[in-house]
C-alpha positions as a Markdown table, in Angstrom:
| # | Residue | x | y | z |
|---|---|---|---|---|
| 1 | Unk | -26.8 | 45.2 | 27.5 |
| 2 | Unk | -23.0 | 45.4 | 27.2 |
| 3 | Unk | -21.1 | 48.7 | 27.1 |
| 4 | Unk | -18.2 | 47.0 | 25.3 |
| 5 | Unk | -17.3 | 48.7 | 22.0 |
| 6 | Unk | -18.4 | 46.8 | 18.9 |
| 7 | Unk | -15.7 | 45.9 | 16.4 |
| 8 | Unk | -16.2 | 46.4 | 12.8 |
| 9 | Unk | -16.1 | 43.1 | 10.9 |
| 10 | Unk | -12.8 | 42.6 | 9.1 |
| 11 | Unk | -12.9 | 42.4 | 5.4 |
| 12 | Unk | -12.7 | 38.7 | 4.2 |
| 13 | Unk | -9.3 | 37.8 | 2.8 |
| 14 | Unk | -8.9 | 34.6 | 0.9 |
| 15 | Unk | -5.9 | 32.8 | 2.4 |
| 16 | Unk | -5.3 | 31.1 | -0.9 |
| 17 | Unk | -5.4 | 34.2 | -3.1 |
| 18 | Unk | -1.6 | 34.2 | -3.4 |
| 19 | Unk | -1.2 | 30.4 | -3.6 |
| 20 | Unk | 0.9 | 29.0 | -6.4 |
| 21 | Unk | 1.3 | 25.3 | -6.7 |
| 22 | Unk | 4.9 | 24.1 | -6.2 |
| 23 | Unk | 6.8 | 23.5 | -9.4 |
| 24 | Unk | 9.2 | 20.6 | -9.6 |
| 25 | Unk | 12.5 | 20.8 | -11.3 |
| 26 | Unk | 13.4 | 17.2 | -10.8 |
| 27 | Unk | 11.4 | 14.7 | -12.9 |
| 28 | Unk | 11.5 | 12.1 | -10.2 |
| 29 | Unk | 10.1 | 14.4 | -7.6 |
| 30 | Unk | 7.3 | 15.4 | -10.0 |
| 31 | Unk | 6.5 | 11.8 | -10.7 |
| 32 | Unk | 6.4 | 10.8 | -7.1 |
| 33 | Unk | 4.0 | 13.7 | -6.3 |
| 34 | Unk | 1.9 | 13.9 | -9.4 |
| 35 | Unk | 1.5 | 10.2 | -10.4 |
| 36 | Unk | -0.7 | 7.8 | -8.6 |
| 37 | Unk | 0.3 | 4.4 | -7.1 |
| 38 | Unk | -1.0 | 2.6 | -10.2 |
| 39 | Unk | 1.8 | 4.2 | -12.1 |
| 40 | Unk | 4.1 | 1.9 | -10.3 |
| 41 | Unk | 2.5 | -1.0 | -12.2 |
| 42 | Unk | 1.1 | -2.7 | -9.2 |
| 43 | Unk | -0.3 | -5.7 | -11.2 |
| 44 | Unk | -0.4 | -8.6 | -11.5 |
| 45 | Unk | -1.1 | -9.6 | -7.9 |
| 46 | Unk | -1.3 | -13.0 | -6.3 |
| 47 | Unk | -4.3 | -13.5 | -4.0 |
| 48 | Unk | -5.6 | -16.4 | -1.9 |
| 49 | Unk | -8.8 | -16.9 | 0.0 |
| 50 | Unk | -8.8 | -16.8 | 3.8 |
| 51 | Unk | -9.6 | -20.5 | 3.9 |
| 52 | Unk | -6.7 | -21.6 | 1.8 |
| 53 | Unk | -4.6 | -24.2 | 3.7 |
| 54 | Unk | -1.2 | -22.9 | 4.8 |
| 55 | Unk | 0.6 | -25.6 | 2.7 |
| 56 | Unk | -1.1 | -24.4 | -0.4 |
| 57 | Unk | -0.3 | -20.8 | 0.3 |
| 58 | Unk | 3.4 | -21.6 | 0.9 |
| 59 | Unk | 3.4 | -23.6 | -2.4 |
| 60 | Unk | 1.9 | -20.6 | -4.2 |
| 61 | Unk | 4.5 | -18.3 | -2.8 |
| 62 | Unk | 7.3 | -20.6 | -3.9 |
| 63 | Unk | 5.7 | -21.5 | -7.3 |
| 64 | Unk | 5.2 | -17.8 | -8.3 |
| 65 | Unk | 8.5 | -16.7 | -6.8 |
| 66 | Unk | 6.8 | -13.9 | -4.9 |
| 67 | Unk | 7.3 | -12.7 | -1.4 |
| 68 | Unk | 3.7 | -11.9 | -0.6 |
| 69 | Unk | 0.2 | -13.0 | -1.2 |
| 70 | Unk | -2.8 | -10.8 | -0.5 |
| 71 | Unk | -5.6 | -12.6 | 1.3 |
| 72 | Unk | -8.9 | -11.5 | -0.1 |
| 73 | Unk | -12.5 | -12.4 | 0.6 |
| 74 | Unk | -14.9 | -11.5 | -2.2 |
| 75 | Unk | -12.2 | -9.4 | -3.6 |
| 76 | Unk | -11.8 | -7.4 | -0.4 |
| 77 | Unk | -8.4 | -7.2 | 1.3 |
| 78 | Unk | -8.5 | -9.0 | 4.7 |
| 79 | Unk | -4.8 | -9.8 | 5.2 |
| 80 | Unk | -1.3 | -10.4 | 3.9 |
| 81 | Unk | 0.6 | -13.7 | 3.9 |
| 82 | Unk | 4.3 | -13.1 | 3.3 |
| 83 | Unk | 7.5 | -14.9 | 3.4 |
| 84 | Unk | 8.1 | -13.2 | 6.7 |
| 85 | Unk | 4.9 | -14.9 | 8.1 |
| 86 | Unk | 6.2 | -18.2 | 6.8 |
| 87 | Unk | 9.5 | -17.7 | 8.7 |
| 88 | Unk | 7.9 | -16.3 | 11.9 |
| 89 | Unk | 4.8 | -18.4 | 12.2 |
| 90 | Unk | 5.0 | -21.5 | 10.0 |
| 91 | Unk | 8.6 | -22.8 | 9.4 |
| 92 | Unk | 9.3 | -24.3 | 12.9 |
| 93 | Unk | 5.8 | -25.7 | 13.3 |
| 94 | Unk | 5.0 | -26.6 | 9.7 |
| 95 | Unk | 3.6 | -30.1 | 10.4 |
| 96 | Unk | 1.2 | -28.7 | 13.0 |
| 97 | Unk | 0.0 | -25.7 | 11.0 |
| 98 | Unk | 0.2 | -26.8 | 7.3 |
| 99 | Unk | -3.5 | -27.8 | 7.1 |
| 100 | Unk | -4.8 | -24.7 | 9.0 |
| 101 | Unk | -6.4 | -21.9 | 7.1 |
| 102 | Unk | -4.0 | -19.1 | 6.1 |
| 103 | Unk | -6.3 | -16.6 | 7.9 |
| 104 | Unk | -5.0 | -18.0 | 11.2 |
| 105 | Unk | -1.4 | -17.2 | 10.4 |
| 106 | Unk | -1.6 | -14.2 | 8.1 |
| 107 | Unk | -0.9 | -10.6 | 9.1 |
| 108 | Unk | -4.3 | -9.0 | 9.7 |
| 109 | Unk | -5.2 | -5.4 | 9.2 |
| 110 | Unk | -2.3 | -4.7 | 6.8 |
| 111 | Unk | -1.3 | -1.2 | 5.9 |
| 112 | Unk | -2.3 | -0.4 | 2.4 |
| 113 | Unk | -2.7 | 2.5 | 0.0 |
| 114 | Unk | -5.5 | 3.5 | -2.3 |
| 115 | Unk | -5.0 | 3.4 | -6.0 |
| 116 | Unk | -5.6 | 7.2 | -6.1 |
| 117 | Unk | -2.8 | 7.9 | -3.6 |
| 118 | Unk | 0.4 | 9.4 | -4.8 |
| 119 | Unk | 3.3 | 7.1 | -5.7 |
| 120 | Unk | 5.2 | 8.9 | -2.9 |
| 121 | Unk | 2.6 | 7.5 | -0.4 |
| 122 | Unk | 3.5 | 3.9 | -1.1 |
| 123 | Unk | 7.2 | 4.6 | -0.9 |
| 124 | Unk | 6.8 | 6.5 | 2.4 |
| 125 | Unk | 5.0 | 3.5 | 3.9 |
| 126 | Unk | 7.7 | 1.2 | 2.7 |
| 127 | Unk | 10.5 | 3.4 | 4.1 |
| 128 | Unk | 8.9 | 4.5 | 7.4 |
| 129 | Unk | 7.2 | 1.2 | 8.3 |
| 130 | Unk | 9.7 | -1.1 | 6.8 |
| 131 | Unk | 7.3 | -3.1 | 4.7 |
| 132 | Unk | 8.6 | -4.6 | 1.5 |
| 133 | Unk | 5.1 | -5.1 | 0.0 |
| 134 | Unk | 2.2 | -2.6 | 0.2 |
| 135 | Unk | -1.2 | -3.7 | -1.0 |
| 136 | Unk | -3.2 | -1.3 | -3.3 |
| 137 | Unk | -7.0 | -1.1 | -3.0 |
| 138 | Unk | -9.8 | 0.9 | -4.4 |
| 139 | Unk | -12.0 | 3.0 | -2.1 |
| 140 | Unk | -14.0 | -0.1 | -1.2 |
| 141 | Unk | -10.9 | -2.0 | -0.2 |
| 142 | Unk | -11.1 | -4.3 | -3.2 |
| 143 | Unk | -7.7 | -5.5 | -4.1 |
| 144 | Unk | -6.2 | -3.6 | -7.1 |
| 145 | Unk | -2.5 | -4.6 | -6.8 |
| 146 | Unk | 0.6 | -4.6 | -4.8 |
| 147 | Unk | 3.7 | -2.4 | -4.7 |
| 148 | Unk | 6.9 | -4.4 | -4.4 |
| 149 | Unk | 10.6 | -3.4 | -4.3 |
| 150 | Unk | 11.1 | -4.6 | -7.9 |
| 151 | Unk | 8.2 | -2.5 | -9.1 |
| 152 | Unk | 9.4 | 0.5 | -7.2 |
| 153 | Unk | 12.9 | 0.1 | -8.7 |
| 154 | Unk | 11.3 | -0.1 | -12.2 |
| 155 | Unk | 9.3 | 3.1 | -11.5 |
| 156 | Unk | 12.3 | 5.0 | -10.2 |
| 157 | Unk | 14.6 | 3.8 | -13.0 |
| 158 | Unk | 12.0 | 5.0 | -15.6 |
| 159 | Unk | 11.9 | 8.5 | -14.1 |
| 160 | Unk | 15.6 | 8.9 | -13.3 |
| 161 | Unk | 16.7 | 7.7 | -16.7 |
| 162 | Unk | 14.1 | 9.5 | -18.8 |
């Protein structure tokens, strides 16, 4: 048996009892925090299957005038094929790779956001990681949309000018 004095238990104090959510004076700041990624209007989105030949994916990029295709298998995000991939992995070797599946030349394990994340989350990824396009998925990684610079500009303009 110990001779150490016993301490009286302290009364429980709720650490959140005096918590008040931050208020936003700036409408843009409020929108970035309070609105979800889908408020950026992340649709429509162009997708291709992993087995799509590179030449078909390049034709799709050019035909749709987009900078990024999401590669999805059964609706689930598996990669990204962007204009950067074309320049880095396809352009100089086009004749050798044009018939290969896009899955061999796409960016695997892309950084993405969930549709329930804040709009600020997508902008943070774009700013910090340097990505121009950020895929948007649901909790099951099913493709929901994509955030692009044009869509972000539209979102920002809406909240700055309103």
